[in-house]
C-alpha positions as CSV (number, residue, x, y, z in Angstrom):
1,X,-10.6,5.6,19.5
2,X,-9.3,8.3,16.9
3,X,-9.0,8.7,13.4
4,X,-5.8,9.4,11.5
5,X,-5.2,10.2,7.8
6,X,-2.4,8.5,5.8
7,X,-0.7,11.1,3.0
8,X,0.9,9.1,0.4
9,X,3.5,10.9,-1.8
10,X,5.9,10.2,-4.5
11,X,6.4,7.1,-6.4
12,X,5.1,8.8,-9.9
13,X,8.3,8.1,-11.4
14,X,8.8,4.5,-10.4
15,X,5.2,3.8,-11.3
16,X,5.4,5.1,-14.7
17,X,8.4,2.5,-15.1
18,X,6.2,-0.6,-14.4
19,X,4.5,-3.1,-16.5
20,X,0.6,-3.5,-16.9
21,X,1.5,-7.0,-15.1
22,X,3.6,-5.5,-12.3
23,X,0.9,-2.6,-11.4
24,X,-1.6,-5.4,-11.6
25,X,0.1,-7.1,-9.0
26,X,0.8,-4.0,-6.9
27,X,-2.6,-3.4,-6.9
28,X,-3.2,-6.9,-5.4
29,X,-1.1,-5.8,-2.4
30,X,-2.7,-2.7,-1.8
31,X,-6.1,-4.7,-2.1
32,X,-4.5,-7.2,0.9
33,X,-3.0,-4.9,3.2
34,X,-6.4,-2.4,2.8
35,X,-8.5,-5.5,3.5
36,X,-6.5,-6.6,6.5
37,X,-7.2,-3.4,8.1
38,X,-10.7,-3.2,7.1
39,X,-10.9,-6.6,8.8
40,X,-9.5,-5.3,12.0
41,X,-11.9,-2.7,12.0
42,X,-9.4,-0.2,11.2
43,X,-10.1,1.1,7.9
44,X,-12.5,4.2,7.4
45,X,-11.7,4.7,3.9
46,X,-9.3,6.3,1.1
47,X,-8.7,6.7,-2.4
48,X,-6.3,7.4,-4.7
49,X,-5.8,10.9,-6.3
50,X,-5.5,11.6,-9.7
51,X,-2.3,14.0,-10.5
52,X,-4.3,16.6,-12.2
53,X,-5.3,19.6,-9.8
54,X,-5.8,23.1,-9.3
55,X,-3.9,25.2,-6.8
56,X,-5.6,28.8,-5.4
57,X,-3.7,31.5,-4.1
58,X,-3.4,35.2,-3.4
59,X,-6.9,34.3,-0.9
60,X,-8.6,32.1,-3.5
61,X,-8.2,35.2,-6.4
62,X,-5.7,33.3,-8.2
63,X,-6.1,30.1,-9.7
64,X,-3.4,27.7,-11.8
65,X,-3.8,24.4,-13.0
66,X,-1.5,22.3,-11.0
67,X,-0.6,21.2,-7.4
68,X,2.5,23.4,-6.0
69,X,4.8,20.9,-5.4
70,X,7.4,18.5,-6.5
71,X,6.6,15.3,-8.1
72,X,8.1,13.7,-5.2
73,X,5.9,15.7,-2.7
74,X,2.8,15.1,-4.6
75,X,-0.2,13.5,-2.4
76,X,-0.9,10.5,-4.5
77,X,-3.6,9.4,-2.1
78,X,-5.1,9.0,0.9
79,X,-6.4,6.6,3.8
80,X,-8.1,6.8,7.0
81,X,-8.0,4.6,9.6
82,X,-9.1,4.4,13.4
83,X,-6.1,3.8,16.1
84,X,-5.7,4.4,19.7
85,X,-2.5,6.7,19.3
86,X,-0.2,8.0,16.6
87,X,2.1,5.3,17.5
88,X,-0.4,2.3,16.5
89,X,-1.4,4.7,13.4
90,X,2.1,4.8,12.4
91,X,2.5,1.1,13.3
92,X,-0.4,0.5,10.5
93,X,1.4,2.6,8.0
94,X,4.2,0.5,8.2
95,X,2.4,-2.2,5.7
96,X,1.7,0.5,3.0
97,X,2.7,-1.2,-0.4
98,X,3.2,2.5,-1.7
99,X,6.8,2.0,0.2
100,X,7.4,-0.4,-2.5
101,X,7.2,2.3,-5.1
102,X,9.3,5.1,-2.8
103,X,6.2,6.8,-1.6
104,X,6.5,8.5,2.0
105,X,3.5,8.0,4.1
106,X,2.8,11.0,6.6
107,X,0.4,10.2,9.5
108,X,-1.9,12.9,11.3
109,X,-4.4,12.8,13.6
110,X,-7.8,14.3,12.4
111,X,-8.7,16.8,14.5
112,X,-12.3,17.0,15.5
113,X,-14.2,20.1,14.7
């Protein structure tokens, strides 16, 4: 079985418009979805990412105080799953609650070192 990473991008504008109750309800969807992945033995781990960050350029000699992407492209979190194929991993990603907030999910196989 291979490991795949889901890179969850965007959704910041939608998130900013939600009430605390709507966010609580949304987080419950995440818990249910990720709990289901864990019950199937598919979940390896994952975390949301804060929007603050540093970007290193010019072979690491220049550091700026933000990621160099548009807000809709900003990676907001990641999840690592186990799957037999890219197709299966993509099918697992279809249940991602981030879609409710206009996120996109990029599914990539993790290459062994």
